[in-house]
C-alpha positions as CSV (number, residue, x, y, z in Angstrom):
1,M,-95.9,-13.5,125.0
2,K,-96.6,-16.6,123.6
3,G,-99.2,-15.9,121.6
4,F,-97.7,-13.1,120.3
5,S,-94.8,-15.0,118.6
6,S,-97.0,-18.4,118.4
7,S,-98.9,-15.6,115.8
8,T,-96.5,-13.2,114.4
9,K,-94.6,-14.7,111.4
10,L,-91.4,-12.7,109.9
11,I,-90.3,-12.4,106.7
12,F,-86.9,-11.7,105.2
13,L,-86.3,-10.3,101.7
14,Q,-83.1,-11.0,100.5
15,P,-80.7,-9.4,97.6
16,S,-81.7,-12.7,95.7
17,S,-85.0,-12.7,96.3
18,I,-85.2,-9.0,94.6
19,S,-83.3,-10.0,92.1
20,K,-85.7,-12.5,91.0
21,Q,-88.6,-10.7,90.7
22,G,-87.6,-9.0,87.8
23,G,-90.8,-7.2,86.8
24,N,-92.4,-6.4,89.7
25,G,-93.6,-3.1,91.4
26,I,-90.6,-3.1,94.4
27,I,-87.9,-3.0,91.6
28,T,-89.1,-0.5,89.8
29,S,-90.2,2.1,92.7
30,T,-86.7,1.4,94.0
31,S,-85.1,1.9,90.5
32,I,-86.9,5.2,90.1
33,L,-86.2,6.4,93.6
34,V,-82.3,6.2,93.5
35,S,-81.8,7.6,90.0
36,H,-84.2,10.9,91.3
37,H,-81.8,10.9,94.0
38,H,-78.9,11.0,92.1
39,R,-80.8,13.5,89.5
40,V,-81.5,15.9,92.2
41,W,-77.7,16.1,93.4
42,L,-76.6,16.6,90.5
43,I,-78.6,19.5,89.7
44,A,-77.4,21.1,93.4
45,L,-74.0,20.7,91.9
46,L,-74.8,22.5,88.8
47,A,-76.5,25.2,90.9
48,F,-73.6,25.9,93.2
49,F,-70.9,25.7,90.3
50,T,-73.0,28.4,88.3
51,F,-73.9,30.5,91.5
52,A,-70.1,30.5,92.3
53,S,-68.7,31.7,88.7
54,L,-71.0,34.1,88.9
55,V,-69.9,35.6,92.1
56,T,-66.4,35.2,90.8
57,L,-67.3,37.1,87.7
58,L,-69.3,40.1,89.7
59,N,-66.2,40.3,91.9
60,T,-63.6,40.8,89.2
61,T,-65.3,43.2,86.9
62,T,-66.2,45.0,90.4
63,A,-62.2,45.0,91.0
64,A,-61.5,45.8,88.0
65,R,-63.7,49.3,87.7
66,G,-63.0,52.5,89.5
67,P,-65.5,54.6,92.1
68,Y,-67.8,55.6,89.2
69,G,-68.3,52.3,87.4
70,L,-65.6,52.9,84.4
71,P,-62.5,50.3,83.9
72,S,-59.7,51.0,86.4
73,S,-57.4,51.8,83.2
74,V,-59.7,54.3,82.2
75,V,-59.6,55.8,85.5
76,L,-56.0,55.6,86.2
77,S,-55.5,57.5,82.9
78,A,-57.8,60.1,83.8
79,G,-56.1,60.6,86.7
80,S,-52.8,61.0,85.3
81,V,-54.0,63.5,83.3
82,S,-55.9,65.5,86.2
83,S,-53.0,65.6,88.1
84,R,-52.0,68.8,86.1
85,P,-54.6,71.2,85.4
86,P,-55.2,72.0,82.4
87,P,-54.3,75.0,80.7
88,L,-56.6,78.1,79.8
89,P,-58.5,77.6,76.5
90,A,-56.7,79.3,73.8
91,P,-59.9,81.8,73.3
92,V,-59.4,83.2,76.9
93,F,-55.9,83.1,76.4
94,D,-56.2,85.3,73.5
95,S,-58.1,87.7,74.6
96,L,-56.6,88.4,77.9
97,V,-53.4,88.9,75.8
98,N,-55.0,91.3,73.4
99,Y,-57.0,93.2,76.0
100,A,-53.8,93.6,78.1
101,V,-52.3,94.5,74.5
102,F,-54.5,97.5,73.5
103,S,-55.5,98.8,77.3
104,N,-54.4,102.3,77.5
105,S,-52.5,101.8,81.0
106,T,-49.6,103.8,81.3
107,G,-46.0,102.1,81.5
108,K,-47.0,99.1,80.1
109,M,-44.7,96.5,78.5
110,E,-44.2,97.0,74.8
111,E,-46.4,94.9,72.5
112,G,-43.8,92.5,70.9
113,D,-42.2,92.0,74.8
114,L,-45.7,91.5,76.0
115,R,-46.5,88.4,73.5
116,A,-43.1,87.1,73.5
117,V,-43.6,86.5,77.4
118,A,-47.2,85.0,76.7
119,G,-45.8,82.4,74.3
120,V,-43.1,81.2,76.4
121,L,-46.4,80.9,79.5
122,R,-48.7,79.7,76.3
123,L,-45.9,76.3,75.7
124,R,-45.2,75.9,79.4
125,G,-48.1,76.6,81.2
126,P,-49.3,75.3,83.9
127,C,-45.9,76.2,85.4
128,N,-44.0,77.4,88.2
129,L,-43.4,80.7,87.1
130,L,-41.1,83.2,89.0
131,V,-41.5,86.7,88.3
132,F,-39.2,89.4,89.6
133,G,-41.2,92.5,90.0
134,L,-44.9,93.7,90.2
135,G,-46.4,96.0,87.5
136,H,-49.5,96.4,85.0
137,E,-48.9,92.6,83.9
138,T,-49.0,91.3,87.3
139,P,-52.8,90.3,86.9
140,L,-52.1,89.2,83.5
141,W,-49.4,86.8,83.9
142,R,-51.1,85.2,86.9
143,A,-54.3,84.5,84.7
144,L,-52.7,83.5,81.6
145,N,-50.4,80.7,84.2
146,H,-53.7,79.6,85.4
147,G,-53.6,76.2,86.8
148,G,-50.1,76.9,87.7
149,R,-48.1,78.7,90.5
150,T,-47.0,82.3,90.5
151,V,-44.9,84.3,92.4
152,F,-43.9,87.9,92.3
153,V,-40.8,89.5,94.2
154,D,-40.5,92.9,94.4
155,E,-38.5,95.5,96.2
156,N,-41.1,97.4,97.9
157,Q,-43.0,95.6,100.9
158,Y,-45.8,98.5,100.7
159,Y,-46.5,97.9,96.8
160,V,-46.8,94.3,97.5
161,A,-49.1,95.1,100.1
162,H,-51.0,97.3,97.6
163,V,-51.3,94.6,95.0
164,E,-52.1,92.0,97.5
165,G,-55.1,94.1,98.4
166,R,-56.4,94.9,95.6
167,N,-55.5,91.1,93.7
168,P,-56.7,88.7,96.4
169,G,-54.6,85.4,96.4
170,V,-52.2,86.4,94.6
171,E,-48.6,85.0,95.9
172,A,-45.4,88.6,96.3
173,Y,-43.0,89.0,99.1
174,D,-40.8,91.9,99.1
175,V,-37.0,91.2,99.2
176,A,-34.8,93.8,100.8
177,Y,-31.9,94.4,97.5
178,T,-28.6,95.7,98.9
179,T,-26.9,96.6,95.6
180,M,-27.2,99.3,93.8
181,V,-26.8,100.2,89.8
182,R,-23.4,102.1,90.3
183,E,-22.0,99.1,92.1
184,M,-22.2,96.7,89.0
185,P,-18.5,96.7,88.1
186,E,-17.7,95.7,91.5
187,L,-20.1,93.5,91.6
188,I,-19.2,91.3,88.2
189,A,-15.5,91.6,89.0
190,A,-16.5,89.9,92.4
191,A,-18.6,86.9,91.2
192,R,-15.8,86.0,88.7
193,R,-12.8,86.1,91.7
194,H,-15.4,83.7,93.5
195,R,-16.6,82.2,90.5
196,R,-15.8,78.6,92.0
197,G,-16.5,79.7,95.6
198,D,-19.4,81.3,96.6
199,C,-20.6,82.7,93.5
200,R,-20.8,79.4,91.9
201,P,-23.4,78.4,89.0
202,V,-24.8,75.9,91.1
203,Q,-25.8,76.3,94.8
204,N,-27.9,76.8,97.4
205,L,-28.6,80.2,97.4
206,L,-30.4,79.7,101.1
207,F,-26.7,79.2,102.5
208,S,-24.9,81.6,99.4
209,D,-22.1,84.5,101.0
210,C,-22.1,85.7,96.9
211,R,-23.0,89.4,97.7
212,L,-25.3,89.3,94.5
213,A,-27.3,86.4,95.4
214,I,-31.0,87.0,97.5
215,N,-31.4,84.7,100.3
216,D,-33.6,86.3,102.2
217,L,-36.6,84.2,100.4
218,P,-39.4,82.5,102.4
219,N,-37.3,79.0,102.5
220,Q,-39.2,77.1,100.7
221,L,-39.6,79.2,97.4
222,Y,-35.9,77.8,97.2
223,D,-36.6,74.1,96.8
224,V,-39.6,75.5,93.8
225,A,-38.8,73.9,90.5
226,W,-39.2,76.9,88.6
227,D,-40.0,76.5,84.7
228,V,-40.1,80.3,83.9
229,I,-38.1,83.4,85.5
230,L,-39.3,86.5,84.0
231,V,-36.6,89.4,85.4
232,D,-38.5,92.6,85.3
233,G,-37.4,94.1,88.3
234,P,-36.0,96.2,90.6
235,K,-36.8,99.4,88.5
236,G,-33.0,100.1,88.7
237,Y,-33.8,103.8,87.2
238,S,-31.4,105.4,88.4
239,A,-27.5,105.1,90.0
240,T,-28.6,104.6,93.4
241,E,-31.1,102.5,93.0
242,P,-31.3,98.6,93.5
243,G,-30.3,97.3,89.9
244,R,-31.2,94.2,88.1
245,M,-27.7,92.6,89.3
246,S,-29.3,90.2,91.6
247,A,-32.5,89.0,90.4
248,I,-30.5,88.1,86.9
249,F,-27.5,86.5,89.2
250,T,-30.0,84.8,91.6
251,A,-32.6,83.6,88.3
252,A,-29.1,82.0,86.5
253,V,-28.3,79.9,89.2
254,V,-32.0,78.9,90.2
255,A,-32.4,77.8,86.4
256,R,-28.9,75.6,87.0
257,S,-29.7,74.0,90.2
258,G,-32.9,73.4,89.8
259,G,-32.1,69.8,87.9
260,P,-32.5,68.5,84.8
261,G,-34.3,69.9,82.1
262,H,-34.5,73.3,81.1
263,V,-35.7,77.1,82.4
264,D,-36.8,79.7,80.0
265,V,-35.4,83.3,81.7
266,L,-36.6,86.0,80.3
267,V,-34.9,89.6,80.7
268,H,-37.2,92.7,80.3
269,D,-35.3,95.9,79.3
270,H,-32.7,93.8,77.7
271,D,-31.6,97.2,76.1
272,R,-30.3,98.8,79.0
273,K,-26.4,98.0,79.9
274,V,-27.1,96.7,83.2
275,E,-29.4,94.0,81.5
276,K,-27.2,93.6,78.7
277,L,-24.0,93.3,80.6
278,C,-25.7,90.9,83.9
279,S,-27.2,88.4,81.0
280,A,-24.2,88.0,78.7
281,E,-22.1,87.6,82.3
282,F,-24.6,84.7,83.8
283,L,-27.4,83.8,81.3
284,C,-24.8,83.6,78.1
285,P,-24.8,84.3,74.9
286,E,-25.0,80.8,73.4
287,N,-28.1,80.0,75.4
288,L,-30.0,83.1,73.9
289,V,-32.9,81.9,71.6
290,A,-35.1,84.7,70.9
291,A,-35.0,88.5,71.7
292,T,-37.4,92.0,71.0
293,R,-35.6,94.8,71.3
294,S,-35.7,95.1,74.6
295,L,-36.9,91.1,75.7
296,A,-34.1,88.9,75.8
297,H,-35.5,85.1,75.9
298,F,-32.4,82.4,77.8
299,R,-33.0,78.7,77.6
300,I,-30.8,77.4,80.9
301,R,-30.0,73.8,80.9
302,G,-30.1,72.4,84.7
303,G,-27.2,70.2,86.0
304,P,-23.6,70.1,86.9
305,A,-21.7,73.3,86.3
306,D,-18.4,74.8,87.1
307,E,-18.7,78.3,85.0
308,F,-21.6,80.0,83.7
309,C,-21.1,80.5,80.2
310,A,-19.5,77.7,77.9
311,N,-16.8,80.4,76.7
312,Q,-16.6,82.8,79.4
313,A,-14.1,84.5,77.9
314,D,-16.8,85.7,75.6
315,T,-18.8,87.8,78.4
316,P,-18.2,91.3,78.6
317,S,-14.7,92.9,80.0
318,L,-14.5,94.7,83.1
319,S,-13.5,97.7,80.9
320,S,-16.9,97.5,78.8
321,T,-18.5,98.0,82.6
322,A,-16.9,100.8,83.5
323,G,-18.8,103.1,81.4
324,V,-22.0,101.8,83.3
325,K,-20.5,103.3,86.2
326,A,-19.4,106.5,85.1
327,A,-22.8,107.1,83.5
328,A,-24.5,106.2,86.7
329,S,-22.2,108.1,88.9
């Protein structure tokens, strides 16, 4: 140990000695090493911030795009538009109407009436369409309202089944009418007496005790906001058959009870006394917007109401309905 300690020499380098060697290789290599070390850290920091910025940009862009790579604003706009199915293309719509007009079917609707109904469906469709009565035009109304909901109501349960069998997917229900054509004068008189009660213009028909109210349809139909109602049934050809008094009264109440906005109500065979008098009583002359010889188009506004017509005195008197009873007897 002594030999080792005697032969070993310790050399201490102090900062002062280094600084005094200004231009030798030790100072130069140390400076280069320190400078290189700082540069590596600087490059690493720049790379990190660049990577972080790219990740943030990509996440923001992805979040702002929909499932198909479209901007979210475009996806939302498309979704809001596609929530309502598009109507039939105009050439298809017109072809269906023309085919129905020029068909050779007996008992079909007159051309002016058919085109008037089609014109309303063109403006309102796709929509919620309620039709009283089944007939030759049943497939046409359903086709013209493509994308909407079309519901048919008829008094003949066997004919309902027949139509459903020939037109898969059609929505039709049978209803038991309890009134006859010859009863119209008494029914209108009773409705006037109970206008603030059971026969009021705004109510839930499902719980109505008015004799003119149709309240045996499926419950969910009373909650639908109908856009167009076509009264083309029951047939009402004779005094002992169900007349359209209940259908017109029900259409008038449904139109007024559906909330804000308007409902287009069309009454076919308006040239007959029952249809004309009941339309004047419950749909009202001030709401008539168009008419052909045998079709009347009413536009009914929804909302609270104590009377069916703005000026109820303008509706037909009971003396004018007496002729209907006499003729029907």
